[in-house]
C-alpha positions as CSV (number, residue, x, y, z in Angstrom):
1,M,-11.3,-132.0,11.0
2,E,-8.9,-133.7,13.4
3,I,-6.6,-131.6,15.6
4,V,-3.6,-133.3,17.2
5,L,-3.2,-132.8,21.0
6,R,0.3,-132.5,22.4
7,T,-0.6,-134.3,25.7
8,N,-0.2,-138.1,25.6
9,K,-3.2,-140.4,25.8
10,E,-2.7,-141.6,29.4
11,E,-2.3,-138.1,30.7
12,L,-5.4,-137.0,28.8
13,K,-7.4,-139.7,30.5
14,K,-6.1,-138.7,34.0
15,K,-6.9,-135.0,33.3
16,F,-10.4,-135.9,32.2
17,G,-11.0,-137.8,35.4
18,R,-10.0,-134.7,37.4
19,L,-12.3,-132.2,35.6
20,K,-14.0,-129.7,37.9
21,S,-13.8,-126.2,36.6
22,R,-13.9,-124.3,33.2
23,A,-10.1,-123.8,33.6
24,D,-9.7,-127.6,33.9
25,V,-11.6,-128.0,30.6
26,A,-9.4,-125.3,28.9
27,D,-6.3,-127.0,30.1
28,L,-7.5,-130.4,28.8
29,L,-8.2,-128.8,25.4
30,E,-4.9,-127.0,25.4
31,V,-6.4,-123.5,25.1
32,S,-6.4,-120.6,27.5
33,D,-9.3,-120.1,29.8
34,H,-9.8,-116.6,28.4
35,F,-10.1,-118.0,24.8
36,L,-12.6,-120.7,25.9
37,C,-14.7,-118.1,27.8
38,K,-14.7,-115.8,24.8
39,I,-15.8,-118.6,22.4
40,L,-18.6,-119.8,24.7
41,Y,-19.9,-116.5,26.0
42,G,-18.2,-113.5,24.4
43,V,-18.8,-113.2,20.7
44,K,-21.9,-115.5,20.6
45,E,-20.0,-117.9,18.3
46,R,-22.3,-120.7,19.2
47,R,-25.0,-118.9,17.2
48,K,-22.9,-119.1,14.0
49,Y,-23.7,-122.7,13.1
50,R,-24.2,-123.1,9.3
51,I,-27.5,-124.9,8.7
52,F,-28.0,-126.7,5.4
53,E,-29.8,-129.8,4.1
54,I,-28.6,-132.9,2.3
55,Q,-30.8,-135.2,0.3
56,K,-31.5,-138.7,1.6
57,K,-32.2,-141.8,-0.6
58,S,-35.9,-141.4,0.2
59,S,-35.9,-138.0,-1.6
60,K,-36.4,-136.4,1.8
61,T,-33.8,-134.1,3.3
62,R,-31.6,-134.2,6.5
63,Q,-30.7,-131.0,8.3
64,I,-27.0,-130.6,9.0
65,S,-25.6,-128.1,11.5
66,A,-21.9,-127.3,10.8
67,P,-20.1,-125.6,13.6
68,P,-18.0,-122.4,13.1
69,K,-14.2,-122.9,12.9
70,N,-13.2,-122.3,16.5
71,I,-16.0,-124.5,17.9
72,A,-15.2,-127.2,15.3
73,I,-11.6,-127.2,16.6
74,L,-12.7,-127.6,20.2
75,Q,-15.1,-130.3,19.3
76,S,-12.4,-132.2,17.3
77,K,-10.1,-132.1,20.4
78,L,-12.9,-133.1,22.7
79,N,-14.0,-136.0,20.4
80,T,-10.4,-137.4,20.6
81,I,-10.5,-137.3,24.4
82,L,-14.0,-138.8,24.7
83,S,-12.9,-141.6,22.5
84,L,-10.2,-142.5,25.1
85,V,-12.5,-142.5,28.1
86,Y,-15.7,-144.0,26.5
87,E,-16.0,-147.7,25.8
88,P,-19.0,-148.5,23.6
89,K,-21.3,-151.4,24.6
90,P,-21.2,-154.6,22.5
91,C,-24.6,-153.8,21.0
92,V,-23.4,-150.4,19.7
93,H,-22.2,-150.4,16.1
94,G,-22.6,-146.8,14.9
95,F,-19.7,-144.4,15.5
96,A,-17.6,-147.0,17.3
97,E,-14.1,-147.9,16.2
98,G,-13.8,-151.2,14.4
99,R,-17.6,-151.5,14.0
100,N,-19.9,-150.5,11.1
101,I,-23.0,-151.5,9.3
102,L,-21.4,-154.9,8.4
103,S,-20.7,-155.8,12.0
104,N,-24.2,-154.7,12.9
105,A,-25.8,-156.8,10.2
106,Q,-23.8,-159.9,11.1
107,H,-25.6,-160.2,14.4
108,H,-28.9,-160.7,12.6
109,T,-28.1,-163.2,9.8
110,K,-30.2,-166.3,9.3
111,R,-32.8,-165.2,11.9
112,R,-36.5,-166.1,11.6
113,H,-37.9,-162.7,12.6
114,V,-36.2,-159.3,12.2
115,V,-37.7,-156.1,13.6
116,N,-36.3,-152.6,12.7
117,I,-37.2,-149.5,14.8
118,D,-36.2,-145.9,14.1
119,L,-35.9,-143.2,16.8
120,K,-37.6,-140.0,15.7
121,D,-35.6,-136.7,15.7
122,F,-32.6,-138.6,17.3
123,F,-30.1,-135.7,17.6
124,P,-32.6,-132.9,18.3
125,S,-34.0,-134.9,21.2
126,I,-30.6,-134.8,22.9
127,Y,-30.2,-131.4,24.6
128,L,-27.6,-129.7,26.8
129,G,-29.1,-130.8,30.2
130,R,-29.0,-134.5,29.2
131,V,-25.4,-134.2,28.1
132,K,-24.5,-132.5,31.3
133,G,-26.2,-135.1,33.4
134,A,-24.6,-138.0,31.5
135,L,-21.1,-136.5,32.0
136,M,-21.7,-136.0,35.7
137,S,-22.8,-139.6,36.3
138,K,-20.7,-142.8,36.3
139,P,-18.3,-143.8,34.8
140,F,-17.2,-140.2,33.9
141,C,-18.0,-138.3,37.2
142,V,-17.1,-134.9,35.7
143,G,-17.6,-131.9,38.0
144,R,-20.8,-129.9,37.5
145,I,-19.2,-126.8,36.1
146,A,-16.9,-128.7,33.8
147,A,-19.8,-130.9,32.6
148,E,-21.7,-127.7,31.8
149,V,-18.8,-126.2,29.8
150,I,-18.3,-129.5,27.8
151,S,-22.1,-129.6,27.1
152,Q,-21.9,-126.0,25.8
153,I,-19.1,-126.9,23.5
154,C,-21.0,-129.9,22.1
155,C,-24.5,-128.2,21.8
156,R,-25.7,-125.2,19.8
157,D,-26.8,-122.0,21.6
158,D,-30.4,-123.3,21.6
159,G,-29.2,-126.3,23.6
160,I,-29.7,-128.9,20.9
161,L,-27.0,-131.5,19.9
162,P,-26.2,-130.6,16.3
163,Q,-26.2,-133.3,13.6
164,G,-22.9,-132.3,12.0
165,G,-20.8,-131.6,15.2
166,A,-17.6,-133.7,15.6
167,T,-18.7,-134.7,19.2
168,S,-22.3,-135.4,18.4
169,P,-22.0,-139.1,17.4
170,I,-20.0,-140.1,20.6
171,I,-22.2,-138.0,22.8
172,S,-25.3,-139.7,21.4
173,N,-23.9,-143.1,22.3
174,I,-23.1,-141.9,25.8
175,I,-26.6,-140.6,26.2
176,C,-28.0,-144.0,25.0
177,R,-26.1,-146.1,27.5
178,S,-29.0,-146.6,29.8
179,L,-31.4,-147.3,26.9
180,D,-28.9,-149.9,25.6
181,N,-28.8,-151.6,29.0
182,D,-32.5,-151.9,29.2
183,L,-32.9,-153.1,25.6
184,M,-30.1,-155.7,26.0
185,S,-31.9,-157.0,29.1
186,F,-35.2,-157.0,27.3
187,A,-33.7,-158.9,24.4
188,R,-32.1,-161.5,26.6
189,K,-35.4,-162.2,28.4
190,N,-37.1,-162.7,25.1
191,R,-34.4,-164.8,23.3
192,C,-33.6,-161.9,20.9
193,K,-30.5,-160.2,19.7
194,Y,-30.4,-156.4,20.0
195,T,-28.1,-153.9,18.2
196,R,-28.2,-150.2,17.7
197,Y,-26.6,-148.2,14.9
198,A,-27.2,-144.5,15.8
199,D,-31.0,-144.2,15.7
200,D,-31.6,-147.5,14.0
201,I,-32.6,-150.3,16.5
202,T,-32.7,-153.9,15.4
203,L,-34.2,-156.9,17.3
204,S,-34.1,-160.4,15.8
205,T,-34.9,-163.9,17.0
206,S,-34.8,-167.5,15.7
207,S,-37.8,-168.5,17.8
208,F,-40.7,-170.1,15.9
209,R,-43.0,-167.2,16.7
210,L,-42.2,-163.5,17.3
211,P,-42.3,-162.9,21.1
212,T,-45.4,-161.1,22.2
213,A,-43.2,-158.9,24.4
214,V,-41.8,-157.4,21.1
215,G,-45.2,-157.0,19.4
216,K,-47.8,-158.7,17.3
217,V,-48.3,-158.8,13.6
218,E,-51.7,-157.7,12.1
219,N,-52.2,-157.7,8.4
220,G,-48.5,-157.8,7.8
221,N,-47.9,-154.8,10.0
222,L,-46.1,-155.0,13.4
223,I,-47.7,-153.3,16.4
224,L,-45.0,-152.9,19.1
225,S,-45.8,-154.0,22.6
226,D,-46.5,-151.4,25.3
227,T,-43.5,-152.8,27.2
228,L,-41.1,-152.1,24.4
229,V,-42.5,-148.6,23.7
230,L,-42.3,-147.7,27.4
231,I,-38.7,-148.7,27.6
232,V,-37.8,-146.3,24.7
233,E,-39.9,-143.5,26.1
234,K,-38.6,-143.9,29.6
235,H,-35.2,-142.7,28.2
236,K,-36.8,-139.7,26.5
237,F,-36.8,-141.0,22.9
238,I,-39.8,-141.5,20.6
239,I,-40.3,-144.3,18.1
240,N,-41.1,-143.3,14.6
241,P,-44.2,-145.4,13.8
242,K,-43.7,-144.9,10.1
243,K,-40.3,-146.7,10.2
244,V,-41.2,-149.7,12.3
245,R,-40.6,-152.8,10.0
246,Y,-41.1,-156.5,10.6
247,T,-39.7,-159.0,8.2
248,P,-40.3,-162.8,8.3
249,P,-37.8,-165.2,6.9
250,F,-39.5,-165.7,3.5
251,L,-39.1,-162.0,2.7
252,R,-36.0,-159.9,2.2
253,Q,-34.6,-159.0,5.6
254,D,-32.8,-155.7,5.7
255,V,-30.5,-154.4,8.5
256,T,-28.8,-151.0,8.1
257,G,-29.1,-151.3,4.3
258,L,-27.7,-154.9,4.0
259,I,-29.6,-158.0,3.2
260,V,-29.2,-160.6,6.0
261,N,-31.4,-163.6,5.1
262,E,-28.3,-165.9,4.5
263,F,-25.3,-163.6,4.9
264,P,-24.7,-159.9,4.9
265,N,-25.2,-158.8,1.3
266,V,-25.7,-155.7,-0.8
267,R,-28.9,-155.0,-2.6
268,R,-29.1,-156.2,-6.2
269,S,-30.3,-152.7,-7.2
270,Y,-27.0,-151.3,-5.8
271,V,-24.9,-153.6,-7.9
272,R,-27.1,-152.9,-11.0
273,E,-26.6,-149.1,-10.5
274,V,-22.8,-149.5,-10.5
275,L,-22.9,-151.8,-13.5
276,G,-25.1,-149.4,-15.4
277,A,-22.8,-146.4,-14.7
278,L,-19.8,-148.4,-15.8
279,H,-21.6,-149.5,-19.0
280,A,-22.6,-145.9,-19.7
281,W,-19.0,-144.8,-19.2
282,E,-17.7,-147.4,-21.6
283,K,-20.4,-146.9,-24.3
284,H,-21.1,-143.1,-24.2
285,G,-17.9,-141.7,-22.7
286,Y,-17.0,-140.3,-19.3
287,R,-18.6,-136.8,-19.7
288,A,-22.0,-138.1,-20.7
289,A,-22.0,-140.8,-18.0
290,N,-20.8,-138.3,-15.3
291,K,-23.6,-135.9,-16.2
292,R,-26.3,-138.6,-16.1
293,Y,-25.2,-140.6,-13.1
294,M,-24.2,-137.9,-10.7
295,S,-27.8,-136.6,-11.0
296,H,-29.0,-140.2,-10.6
297,F,-26.9,-140.6,-7.4
298,R,-28.1,-137.1,-6.3
299,L,-24.5,-136.0,-5.9
300,R,-24.3,-133.3,-8.6
301,G,-22.7,-130.1,-7.4
302,Q,-21.1,-131.6,-4.3
303,A,-17.5,-130.4,-4.0
304,G,-14.7,-132.9,-4.9
305,L,-17.1,-135.6,-6.2
306,D,-17.2,-137.0,-9.7
307,L,-18.4,-140.3,-11.2
308,E,-14.9,-141.9,-11.1
309,N,-14.5,-141.2,-7.3
310,V,-18.1,-142.2,-6.6
311,L,-17.9,-145.5,-8.4
312,R,-14.6,-146.3,-6.7
313,G,-16.2,-145.7,-3.3
314,K,-19.2,-147.9,-4.2
315,I,-17.1,-150.7,-5.5
316,S,-14.9,-150.5,-2.3
317,F,-18.1,-150.7,-0.3
318,I,-19.1,-153.9,-2.1
319,R,-15.6,-155.2,-1.4
320,M,-16.0,-154.4,2.4
321,I,-19.3,-156.3,2.5
322,L,-18.6,-159.3,0.3
323,G,-14.8,-159.7,0.6
324,D,-11.9,-159.8,-1.8
325,N,-12.9,-163.2,-3.3
326,S,-16.4,-162.1,-4.2
327,P,-17.1,-162.6,-7.9
328,I,-19.3,-159.6,-7.9
329,F,-16.6,-157.3,-6.5
330,R,-13.9,-158.8,-8.8
331,K,-16.1,-158.3,-11.9
332,L,-16.9,-154.7,-11.1
333,A,-13.3,-153.9,-10.1
334,R,-11.9,-155.3,-13.4
335,K,-14.5,-153.3,-15.4
336,Y,-13.6,-150.2,-13.5
337,N,-9.9,-150.7,-13.9
338,G,-10.4,-150.9,-17.6
339,L,-11.8,-147.4,-17.6
340,A,-10.4,-145.4,-14.7
341,S,-7.0,-143.9,-14.2
342,N,-6.8,-144.7,-10.5
343,K,-7.0,-148.5,-10.4
344,I,-8.5,-150.6,-7.6
345,A,-6.0,-153.2,-6.4
346,I,-7.4,-156.8,-6.8
347,I,-5.8,-159.3,-4.5
348,Q,-5.1,-162.7,-6.1
349,I,-7.4,-165.3,-4.7
350,E,-4.5,-167.6,-3.7
351,E,-3.1,-164.8,-1.6
352,T,-6.2,-164.6,0.6
353,D,-7.1,-166.8,3.5
354,P,-9.8,-169.5,2.6
355,Y,-13.0,-169.5,4.6
356,P,-16.4,-171.1,4.1
357,L,-18.6,-168.0,4.7
358,R,-19.6,-165.8,1.8
359,G,-19.4,-162.1,2.4
360,G,-17.5,-162.0,5.7
361,N,-14.9,-163.4,8.0
362,T,-16.8,-163.6,11.3
363,R,-15.7,-167.2,11.7
364,I,-12.4,-167.3,10.0
365,Q,-10.5,-168.2,13.2
366,M,-12.8,-171.1,13.8
367,W,-12.5,-172.2,10.1
368,N,-8.6,-172.1,10.2
369,R,-8.6,-174.0,13.5
370,W,-10.9,-176.7,12.0
371,F,-8.9,-176.9,8.7
372,N,-5.5,-177.2,10.4
373,R,-6.9,-180.0,12.6
374,Y,-8.4,-182.1,9.9
375,K,-6.4,-181.3,6.7
376,A,-4.4,-184.5,7.0
377,A,-7.7,-186.4,6.5
378,I,-8.7,-184.6,3.3
379,F,-7.6,-186.1,-0.1
380,F,-8.0,-185.3,-3.8
381,I,-9.4,-188.1,-6.0
382,E,-9.8,-188.5,-9.7
383,T,-11.7,-191.3,-11.5
384,T,-11.4,-192.4,-15.2
385,N,-13.8,-194.8,-17.0
386,S,-13.1,-197.0,-20.0
387,K,-14.0,-194.1,-22.4
388,G,-11.5,-191.9,-20.8
389,D,-14.0,-189.6,-19.1
390,K,-12.8,-188.1,-15.9
391,S,-14.4,-187.0,-12.6
392,A,-12.6,-185.2,-9.7
393,G,-13.5,-184.5,-6.2
394,T,-12.5,-184.6,-2.5
395,A,-12.6,-187.5,-0.1
396,F,-12.5,-187.5,3.7
397,Y,-11.0,-190.2,6.0
398,I,-13.7,-191.2,8.5
399,G,-11.9,-194.1,10.3
400,N,-11.8,-197.9,9.9
401,N,-10.1,-197.6,6.5
402,L,-13.2,-195.9,5.1
403,F,-13.3,-192.7,3.1
404,A,-16.4,-190.6,2.3
405,T,-17.0,-188.6,-0.8
406,A,-19.8,-187.5,-3.0
407,G,-21.4,-190.4,-4.8
408,H,-21.2,-188.8,-8.2
409,N,-17.4,-188.7,-7.9
410,L,-17.5,-192.5,-8.2
411,E,-20.0,-193.0,-11.1
412,Y,-17.3,-193.2,-13.7
413,G,-15.4,-196.1,-12.1
414,K,-12.8,-196.8,-9.5
415,P,-11.2,-193.8,-8.0
416,I,-7.5,-193.1,-8.4
417,F,-5.8,-191.5,-5.4
418,Y,-2.7,-189.5,-5.9
419,F,0.1,-189.8,-3.4
420,G,3.3,-188.5,-4.7
421,D,3.6,-189.0,-8.5
422,S,2.2,-192.5,-9.0
423,P,-1.6,-193.1,-9.0
424,K,-2.9,-196.2,-7.4
425,A,-6.4,-197.8,-7.9
426,V,-8.4,-199.2,-5.0
427,D,-11.5,-201.3,-4.4
428,T,-14.6,-199.3,-3.7
429,F,-17.9,-199.7,-2.0
430,T,-20.5,-197.2,-3.3
431,E,-23.9,-196.2,-2.1
432,Y,-25.1,-193.8,-4.7
433,N,-28.6,-192.7,-5.6
434,K,-29.0,-189.5,-7.5
435,K,-32.6,-189.2,-6.4
436,S,-31.8,-189.2,-2.7
437,T,-28.5,-189.4,-0.8
438,D,-25.3,-188.6,-2.8
439,I,-22.8,-190.5,-0.8
440,G,-19.9,-192.7,-1.8
441,L,-17.8,-194.8,0.5
442,I,-14.3,-196.0,-0.3
443,R,-12.5,-198.8,1.7
444,N,-9.4,-200.9,1.9
445,M,-7.0,-197.9,1.8
446,G,-4.9,-198.8,4.8
447,E,-2.2,-200.6,2.8
448,I,-1.8,-197.6,0.5
449,L,-1.7,-194.9,3.2
450,G,0.1,-196.9,5.8
451,S,1.0,-195.1,9.0
452,E,-0.5,-191.8,7.6
453,L,-3.8,-192.9,9.0
454,D,-2.6,-193.5,12.5
């Protein structure tokens, strides 16, 4: 639920910086002080949270506390305002605009050691007093009474931050500011990278050995160091020992559900599930596939969900992780479009920007800069032998009238370079050994290219 505030963003930030009393908070949220007082203290509305459970992938359940309507409206307004005054730290990727599990995973690709840590009872361990203290401290400096009122809006009547409240995600990030500072400092000292996605903490390093300050591995299990445990406990959080994972480079490294050994990637089992559902839809019809796979995805009975919408969401997720050019995404999208009424738009490959990384565009700016700088030295070649067999490839000008290409591009005979419409043959000097280095050198091209090489 998102409620639009009438006050402009700059004025909202100024009002937040001047918060002292309950009346100030009411004015900020564009409600009367009487209404705010009635909601918080009069009809005990804070006791009317709807408690229910949703099933997790592990077959366990997660408890959700959904606020009553009036509190939900206040939380939605407050969430908009807090988003204006709170700037998440670089290590924070959960509940931060423009960041997600992909941006989180990208920090830990191609790392030698990956450590995953889960904070136990994350939201329930954040209570009203902690929220109030965080709002009163820098950089917010909210007055004591106003901070208490905001805390009461955000927390249940028992003082616990509810998992399901609109403000809970951003409040949890605010509470974790000091924890993030200490863990970022710890990571820098030990040549590690640190990120946090809600209650999921990830540390990774490319060092030959896992730093002892992080922990030690015994029989394949990681025992965290006292230093690291004390940093977390200092900030009133507890590490869940059952969810501490260490992964060396020769095993599948997982960060917030994505595989990061080479590049951020989805699990094969995830793709197989989508393919299986599409195949069942095609072979057995939509009704039978919907009945089977909604149970398989543990989504049966949830309002507004059916197999078509679920598959569309899953394929869109694969697209987000792997990109528009991914053969996996394009195969799934084409199969889905052949069955569904609401098609997924597939961008033509030639319409997308080329980049050398699979699954992301983290270095697309660097790639475009490199390509624009060197594209004048990149040439297409084609060779033809006496039998008419052809081979094609790319050559790069490396100076002194020398061009480099793959040796196997030259095994058929002299290369033919295309400049304009007329092909011209040149002399070649080739160093080619299939068993070792696959390098071919081409020389004496200056007279053909002329001033283009200058």
